[in-house]
C-alpha positions as CSV (number, residue, x, y, z in Angstrom):
1,M,0.0,0.0,0.0
2,S,1.4,3.4,-1.0
3,G,1.8,6.3,1.4
4,I,-1.3,8.1,0.1
5,Q,-3.3,4.9,0.3
6,K,-2.3,4.5,3.9
7,I,-3.3,8.1,4.7
8,V,-6.7,7.7,3.0
9,A,-7.3,4.3,4.6
10,F,-6.6,5.8,8.0
11,M,-9.2,8.6,7.3
12,L,-11.8,6.2,5.9
13,M,-11.4,3.5,8.6
14,G,-11.9,5.8,11.5
15,G,-9.3,8.6,11.2
16,G,-11.7,11.3,10.0
17,I,-13.4,10.8,6.7
18,L,-16.7,9.7,8.2
19,Q,-17.9,11.8,11.1
20,A,-21.1,10.6,12.8
21,Y,-23.3,13.0,14.7
22,G,-24.8,11.3,17.8
23,Q,-25.1,7.6,18.6
24,A,-28.4,7.2,16.7
25,A,-27.4,9.4,13.7
26,K,-28.0,8.0,10.3
27,T,-26.0,10.7,8.4
28,E,-22.2,10.7,8.1
29,D,-20.2,13.5,6.6
30,I,-17.4,12.8,4.2
31,A,-14.3,14.6,5.3
32,Y,-14.1,18.0,3.5
33,G,-17.4,17.2,1.8
34,D,-18.8,20.5,3.1
35,M,-16.5,22.2,0.6
36,N,-15.6,24.9,3.0
37,K,-11.8,24.4,3.1
38,W,-9.6,25.0,0.1
39,L,-5.9,24.9,-0.5
40,V,-4.4,27.3,-3.1
41,R,-1.7,26.3,-5.6
42,V,0.4,28.8,-7.5
43,V,1.7,27.7,-10.9
44,E,4.1,29.7,-13.0
45,E,3.5,28.8,-16.6
46,S,6.4,28.7,-19.1
47,F,7.6,31.9,-20.7
48,V,7.1,30.5,-24.2
49,I,3.3,30.5,-23.6
50,G,3.2,33.8,-21.9
51,G,4.6,33.1,-18.5
52,Q,1.3,33.7,-16.6
53,T,0.8,33.0,-13.0
54,K,-2.2,30.7,-12.5
55,L,-4.1,29.6,-9.4
56,L,-5.4,26.0,-8.8
57,Y,-7.6,25.0,-6.0
58,E,-7.8,21.8,-4.0
59,V,-10.5,20.6,-1.6
60,A,-8.1,20.5,1.4
61,E,-6.4,22.9,3.8
62,G,-2.8,24.0,4.3
63,D,-0.3,26.5,3.3
64,T,-0.3,27.8,-0.3
65,L,1.8,25.6,-2.6
66,K,4.3,27.5,-4.7
67,N,7.3,26.8,-7.0
68,N,5.2,24.5,-9.3
69,T,4.9,21.9,-6.5
70,P,2.9,18.9,-7.6
71,Y,-0.1,18.3,-5.3
72,V,-0.1,15.2,-3.2
73,N,-3.1,14.5,-0.9
74,Q,-2.0,14.8,2.7
75,G,-5.1,15.3,4.8
76,S,-8.0,15.3,2.4
77,P,-9.3,12.3,0.4
78,W,-10.4,14.6,-2.5
79,A,-8.6,15.3,-5.8
80,T,-9.7,17.5,-8.7
81,S,-9.3,17.8,-12.5
82,S,-7.4,21.1,-12.0
83,V,-3.8,20.0,-12.9
84,M,-0.4,21.1,-13.7
85,A,1.0,19.7,-16.9
86,K,4.6,19.6,-18.3
87,V,4.5,18.7,-22.0
88,S,7.7,18.9,-24.1
89,G,9.2,20.9,-21.3
90,V,6.4,23.5,-21.3
91,V,4.6,24.0,-18.0
92,K,0.9,24.7,-18.4
93,S,-2.0,24.5,-15.9
94,S,-5.7,23.9,-16.2
95,T,-8.2,25.1,-13.6
96,T,-11.7,23.6,-13.9
97,V,-12.7,23.4,-10.2
98,F,-13.2,26.6,-8.1
99,P,-14.4,27.5,-4.6
100,E,-17.5,29.7,-4.6
101,E,-19.0,31.5,-1.7
102,R,-22.3,30.1,-0.5
103,G,-23.9,31.6,2.6
104,D,-21.3,31.7,5.4
105,G,-19.1,29.1,3.6
106,F,-18.2,27.7,0.2
107,C,-19.3,25.2,-2.4
108,A,-17.4,23.7,-5.3
109,R,-18.0,25.0,-8.8
110,L,-17.1,22.5,-11.6
111,E,-16.7,24.0,-15.1
112,T,-16.2,22.4,-18.5
113,R,-13.6,24.6,-20.3
114,M,-11.4,24.7,-23.3
115,E,-7.6,24.8,-22.8
116,T,-5.2,25.9,-25.7
117,V,-1.4,25.8,-25.8
118,K,0.4,27.1,-28.9
119,V,4.2,27.3,-29.2
120,L,5.4,27.8,-32.8
121,G,7.3,24.7,-33.9
122,L,6.9,23.0,-30.6
123,V,3.3,22.3,-29.6
124,N,-0.2,23.3,-30.7
125,I,-3.0,21.6,-28.8
126,T,-6.6,22.4,-27.8
127,V,-8.3,20.2,-25.3
128,L,-11.7,20.2,-23.5
129,A,-11.5,19.5,-19.8
130,A,-14.5,18.8,-17.6
131,G,-14.6,20.0,-14.0
132,T,-14.3,17.0,-11.7
133,V,-13.9,16.3,-8.0
134,F,-13.3,12.8,-6.9
135,L,-12.0,10.6,-4.1
136,G,-8.5,9.6,-5.1
137,E,-5.4,11.3,-6.4
138,V,-3.9,12.7,-9.6
139,V,-0.5,11.8,-11.0
140,E,1.3,15.1,-11.5
141,P,2.8,16.7,-13.5
142,V,0.7,15.4,-16.4
143,R,3.2,14.6,-19.2
144,D,0.9,14.1,-22.2
145,T,-2.8,13.9,-23.3
146,K,-2.6,10.1,-23.9
147,N,-4.9,7.9,-21.9
148,P,-6.1,10.7,-19.5
149,L,-7.9,8.3,-17.2
150,S,-4.5,6.7,-16.3
151,K,-3.6,10.0,-14.6
152,L,-6.5,9.8,-12.2
153,M,-6.3,7.3,-9.4
154,M,-9.9,6.6,-8.7
155,G,-11.2,5.3,-5.4
156,V,-10.1,5.0,-1.8
157,P,-10.3,2.2,0.8
158,F,-13.7,1.8,2.3
159,D,-15.7,-1.0,4.0
160,K,-19.2,0.2,4.6
161,K,-22.6,-0.1,2.9
162,P,-24.5,3.1,3.0
163,A,-28.1,3.3,1.7
164,A,-27.7,6.6,-0.2
165,L,-25.6,9.5,-1.1
166,S,-26.8,13.0,-0.2
167,F,-25.6,16.4,-1.6
168,D,-26.7,19.8,-2.6
169,Y,-26.4,20.8,-6.3
170,K,-27.4,23.1,-9.1
171,V,-26.6,22.9,-12.9
172,K,-26.1,25.3,-15.7
173,Q,-25.7,24.1,-19.3
174,G,-23.2,25.7,-21.5
175,N,-23.1,25.9,-25.3
176,G,-26.8,25.0,-25.4
177,G,-25.9,21.5,-24.1
178,K,-24.2,20.8,-27.5
179,R,-21.4,18.3,-27.0
180,I,-18.0,18.4,-28.6
181,R,-14.8,16.3,-28.4
182,A,-11.4,18.1,-28.3
183,T,-8.5,15.8,-27.7
184,G,-5.6,18.1,-28.4
185,F,-4.2,16.5,-31.6
186,S,-7.3,16.2,-33.9
187,K,-10.0,18.6,-35.1
188,V,-12.8,19.5,-32.7
189,A,-15.7,17.2,-33.5
190,D,-19.4,17.4,-32.7
191,I,-20.7,14.6,-30.5
192,P,-24.4,13.4,-30.6
193,G,-26.5,13.9,-27.5
194,I,-27.0,16.5,-24.8
195,N,-24.3,17.3,-22.2
196,A,-25.0,16.1,-18.7
197,A,-23.5,16.8,-15.3
198,E,-23.1,13.5,-13.4
199,V,-22.4,11.9,-10.1
200,C,-21.0,8.4,-10.0
201,L,-20.6,6.3,-6.9
202,L,-19.3,2.7,-7.1
203,L,-18.7,0.3,-4.2
204,Q,-16.2,-2.3,-5.2
205,H,-14.6,-5.5,-3.9
206,R,-11.0,-5.3,-5.2
207,W,-8.1,-7.8,-5.2
208,E,-4.6,-8.0,-6.7
209,D,-3.0,-11.1,-8.3
210,A,0.6,-12.1,-8.1
211,D,1.5,-10.0,-11.2
212,G,0.1,-6.8,-9.8
213,N,-3.2,-6.8,-11.8
214,I,-6.1,-5.3,-10.0
215,F,-9.6,-6.8,-10.4
216,A,-12.9,-5.8,-8.9
217,K,-16.5,-6.9,-8.5
218,R,-19.2,-4.2,-8.4
219,V,-21.0,-4.3,-5.0
220,G,-23.0,-1.1,-5.1
221,T,-24.0,1.6,-7.7
222,A,-25.4,5.1,-7.5
223,W,-25.2,7.0,-10.8
224,E,-27.2,10.0,-12.0
225,Q,-27.0,12.5,-14.9
226,Y,-28.5,15.9,-15.2
227,E,-29.2,17.2,-18.7
228,K,-31.4,20.3,-17.8
229,D,-30.6,23.5,-16.0
230,V,-31.2,23.4,-12.3
231,P,-30.9,27.2,-11.5
232,N,-31.8,27.0,-7.8
233,W,-30.1,24.9,-5.2
234,E,-31.5,21.4,-4.8
235,N,-30.6,20.7,-1.1
236,D,-30.2,17.3,0.4
237,H,-30.6,15.5,-2.9
238,R,-30.4,11.8,-2.3
239,V,-29.3,9.1,-4.8
240,Q,-30.1,5.6,-3.7
241,I,-27.2,3.1,-3.7
242,Q,-28.3,-0.2,-5.4
243,Y,-26.6,-3.4,-4.5
244,G,-25.7,-6.4,-6.7
245,D,-26.5,-6.8,-10.4
246,I,-28.7,-3.8,-11.3
247,T,-28.9,-4.5,-15.1
248,K,-32.5,-5.7,-14.8
249,T,-33.7,-3.1,-12.3
250,P,-36.0,-0.1,-13.2
251,G,-34.1,2.9,-14.2
252,F,-31.0,1.1,-15.3
253,E,-29.0,2.8,-18.1
254,P,-26.1,1.4,-20.1
255,F,-23.7,3.9,-18.6
256,M,-24.3,2.4,-15.2
257,G,-22.8,-1.0,-16.2
258,L,-19.5,-2.5,-15.5
259,L,-16.5,-0.4,-16.6
260,E,-15.0,-2.8,-19.2
261,E,-14.1,-0.7,-22.2
262,D,-13.0,2.4,-20.4
263,P,-11.6,1.2,-17.1
264,Q,-10.6,3.4,-14.2
265,Y,-7.0,3.3,-12.8
266,C,-5.3,2.9,-9.4
267,R,-1.9,2.1,-8.0
268,N,-1.2,-1.6,-7.1
269,S,0.9,-2.7,-4.1
270,K,4.1,-2.0,-6.1
271,G,3.1,1.6,-6.8
272,E,2.4,0.9,-10.4
273,V,-0.5,2.5,-12.2
274,V,-2.8,-0.2,-13.5
275,P,-6.4,-0.5,-14.8
276,I,-9.1,-1.6,-12.5
277,Q,-10.6,-4.6,-14.2
278,E,-14.3,-4.9,-13.3
279,V,-15.1,-8.5,-13.9
280,G,-18.6,-9.0,-12.6
281,W,-21.4,-8.1,-10.2
282,A,-21.0,-9.1,-6.5
283,G,-23.4,-11.0,-4.4
284,P,-25.3,-9.4,-1.5
285,D,-22.9,-10.6,1.1
286,E,-19.7,-9.5,-0.7
287,K,-17.5,-7.2,1.3
288,V,-16.8,-3.7,0.2
289,T,-13.1,-2.8,0.0
290,H,-13.1,0.5,-2.1
291,L,-15.3,3.5,-2.8
292,V,-15.3,5.4,-6.0
293,L,-17.1,8.8,-5.9
294,R,-16.9,11.4,-8.7
295,F,-18.8,14.5,-9.6
296,S,-18.3,16.0,-13.1
297,S,-19.7,18.9,-15.1
298,S,-19.7,16.8,-18.3
299,H,-20.3,13.1,-19.1
300,G,-19.1,10.8,-21.9
301,G,-15.4,10.3,-21.1
302,A,-12.2,12.3,-21.5
303,Y,-12.2,15.4,-23.7
304,V,-16.0,15.3,-24.3
305,G,-18.5,17.9,-23.0
306,S,-20.1,21.2,-23.5
307,P,-17.9,24.3,-22.9
308,G,-19.3,26.6,-20.2
309,S,-21.3,23.9,-18.4
310,I,-21.2,24.3,-14.6
311,F,-22.1,21.8,-11.8
312,W,-22.2,23.2,-8.3
313,I,-22.0,20.7,-5.4
314,D,-21.9,21.0,-1.6
315,N,-22.5,19.1,1.6
316,V,-21.6,15.6,0.4
317,K,-22.5,12.9,2.9
318,F,-23.8,9.3,3.3
319,I,-27.2,8.2,4.5
320,Y,-27.6,4.9,6.4
321,D,-30.8,2.9,7.1
């Protein structure tokens, strides 16, 4: 288990990620899920692309990170899609997650944005980046635009079976909901369908073989998408977590199925980045070993979305029966 995995495991298994209120309480907050604490990162971009100073924000607390320091989770289980990249020696940042004032505290604002880097004779890329916050970590600095999911270590150790996920949210569609794909090295293409903000929660039972491959069975699923504007806060919105094989249950959509074609990634016991191979649905008595929780301003995979779409979230917590 890596250092970050040990820290997150400690928080999840009693060191702070779940905080119950009273002996009979059925609600548990996720650490930093109130979105009130933010750590600021200062990134000095390369002179050849303008040498601007950019700010990135993490759902965490601590002193401001300077000198282009890669972010490593220390006290918070959350990571974001705001990253520092170093491609062909050029330092560039992308900020897609922001703190926004809400009442006496803050919420998280997730934005789908276009990022362009042009250096004559060296690099010329335009990519679309969705705003995302998730439980896990990011491998920084990002070195290229290939296989972007392999830069996001999805999931943290977890062993409970909550009944539902609760959070506050609102949504604003950008670009009329029209979806595009911008990968950085090909023309921007129109994509069928309407952009949707989404929340994805997966409970998995994972194991590792002798060669370091990671496998998982899906224990629980809570997955929703939001295609329409929600201009006012929807407070204490609850998404039921369904256990076992959900493919025959009412409301099942194909995107809720096993992640076979586009797997998520994690580090194995050797510290290597490997895909998480979901190989089946777990039975009702299967133990949970890991939790995947992700909020995104656009759906459909890497580099796909609607520029200008915004997904606000706040007060993320679990509900138990």
